[in-house]
N, C-alpha and C positions, 0 to 999 in steps of 0.2 A: 614680420614681427622681429626678425633678426636685426634688421636695420634700426628698428625702434629701440631695441635693447641696447644696441651699441651707442645710440644717441643718448640714452639715459646715462650711461657711464661717462660720456663726454661732458654732458651738462653737469654732472656731479663734480668732476674735476675742476671745471671752470667756476662753478658756483662757490666752491670752497677755497678758491684762490690758489689752487695748486698748479704746478707746471708739469708738463710731460717731459720726461728725459729719456731719450732713446738710448738703450743699452747696446753696446757694440755686439755684433753677431758672434764674435769670438767668445763672448761670455756664455753662449749656449752650450759650449763644449766643456766648460769648467766642471770638474768632478764635484759631485754633491759633498763628498768628504772635505774637499778644500774649502767649500763655502761654509761648512759647519765649523771647521777649525778657525776660519777668519772671524766668524760671528762670536765664537767662544773667546777668542783673543780680545775682541773689542769689549766684551762683557766683563772681562776680568778687571776689577778695580785696582788702582795703585794705592796700596795702604802702607807704603814704606815710611811715610812721615809719621803716621800714627803708631807704627811698630817702634820707631825710634823714640817717640814720646813715651810710650809705655815702658820701654827699657830704661829710660832715664828716670821715670817715676819709681820703678822698682828699685833702682840703685839708690835713689834718695831715701826710700823707705828703709832699705837695709842699713843705710848710714845712720838714720835716726834711731833705729832699734839698737844699734851698736853703741851710740852715744848715750842713750837712756840707760843701757846696762852698766856703762862705766859710772854714770852719775849715781845709780842705785848702789853700786859697790862702794862709792865714795861716801854715800850717806851711812851705810852700814859701818864703815870704818870710823866715821865721826861719832856715831852713837856709842860705839865701843870705847872710844877715847873719852867720851863724856862720862861714862860709867867709872872709868879708872881715875878720874880727877879727884884730888884729895882736898884742895883748898877751895874756898868759895869763889875766889877770883878765877882759878883755873876752870871750875865748873861753868861759870858764866861765859868765859871765852869759848870753851868747847861747845856749850849749848848754842851759842851764836852761830858756830860753824854748822851745827846740825840743822838749825832753822834755815840757813842759807842753802844747804844741800837739799832739804825737803822742797823748798821753793823751786830750785832748779829742776829737781826730778819731776815736779808737777808740770813745769813748763815743757820739759822734754816729752812727757807723756802726751801732752796736747799736740805737739809737733808730730809724734808718731802716729796719732789718730788721723791727723790731717794728711800725712803722707800716705797712709793706708787708704783713705778715701780717694785720694788722687789716683792711686793705682786702680781702684775699682772704676773710676770715671774713664780713664784711658783704656782700660780693658774693654769696657762697654762700647767705647767709640771705635776701637779696632774691630770688635766683633760685628758691629753695625756696618762698618766699611766692607768687611769680607763678605757679609751676607747680601750687600747691595748688588753684587753681580749674580746672585742666584735667581733664576727665573721664578716668578710667583704664579705663573699661569700662562696659558697660550696667548702669545702676542703676535704671531704671524698672521698675515692677511689670509682670509679664507680662500682668496684666489690662488694662493700658493698650492693648494691641493690639486689644482689643474696641472701644474707642472710636475707634481709628484706622480701624476697619472700619465705623464708623457708629453705634455705640451711644452714647447721650447721655453727655456727659462727667461729669455728677454721679454716674452709676452707677460709673464707674471710680474716681472720687475716693473714693467710699465703700468699695467692695469692695477697692480697692487698699490701703487702710489695714489690711486683715486680714493682710497680709504685711509685717512690720516692716522698715523701711529699704529697701523696694523689692526685697527679696531674691528671687532666682529659685529658692530652695530649695523643696523639696516642702512645701506648707502642712501636710499631715498629719504630716510628719517634724518640723516645728517644733512642732506641737501636742503630739505624743507626748513630745517632749523637755522641754516646758515645763509641761504640765498633767497632774498625776497623775489628776485626775478623768476624763480622757479615756481611761484605760487600757482599758476595755472596747471602745471603738472601735478603739484601736490593735491590740488582740489580734485583733479580727475582720478588720481589713485585712491584718494580717501573715500570714494563712493563705495568701496568694498567689492565692486564687480570689475571683472577684467574688461578694459576698454577695447574697442575695435582697433585694428592696426591703423586704419586711416585717421581715426580720431586722435590716437596717440601720437602719430607722426605730425599732425597739424598742431597739436599742443606743444610738442617739443620744438617744432619750427618757430613757434611764437616765442618760446623761452630763449632759443638761440638768438632770435631777432632782438629781444630785449637786452641781450648781452652784447649785441653788435657783432655777432659771429655767424651771420647767415651762411657764409660760404666755407665755414671751417671744415665740414665733413668731407668736402670734395678733396681736400689735401691732407686729411688726417693720417691715413695709412702710410703714405709716402713720407710725411713729416716725422712720423714715429719710427720709420724704418721697418715697419711690419711687412711691407710688400716683399722684402727680401727674405722674410722668415716664413710667411704663410702663403700658400696658394689659396684660391677661392674656396675650395672644398674644406681646407683646414680652418679657414675663417668661419665658415658656417658651423663646423663642429664646435669651435671655440664658443661661438655665440649661444649655441644650444646649452653648453655647460654653464656659461655665465647666467643664463636665464634662471637656473636653479638657485643662484645667489641673490636674486632680486625678489621683492615682495610680489 
């Protein structure tokens, strides 16, 4: 049954069009803290452009407010001058200045509101950028729990690539949805009863044959570099753990 489970994982990777990438053995000794720091660094978004845009928008808003204040003061001065006018001609001339100042103040107030709205837009954009690096939920492959329990990290790096995007969805469900060649295996699993080891191996051999990969398993361990990481007993223990991740 161990060999059958391992074949299921292989078929999954091939059916989804993924490739196996062997991780150097030296990676097994990398401290967990270093890995966490590297992941955090990659997840930190670069929001410098949005920060600069927000700063520019705020500066423009401040400038518009200052201009509007000057225009408002000019309007108040024009209104006072209009009241002091003695002749009809002087009153008409000063009233024209008041009308002009009022129009300009109205225009400046519109510009102030536009600048204020721009600040709100750029602030929201910056906030969204900063939050984009915040994890929204568990994204790591469930296989990683094996290495957290002591299995060498290269194994989880390789087997974790079998589930795209670190999804926690059923590997066989992903396979059945993505690989028509795996239909015999999907039909067997969908019966709801555990198939016998011989039946399961026959079906998986059929699926691998449909993929043109009949002899793949013979070279798989060496090709992945797992032979230098696991001895036979370790491999059996790993397959026992992987069995708990499968339907």
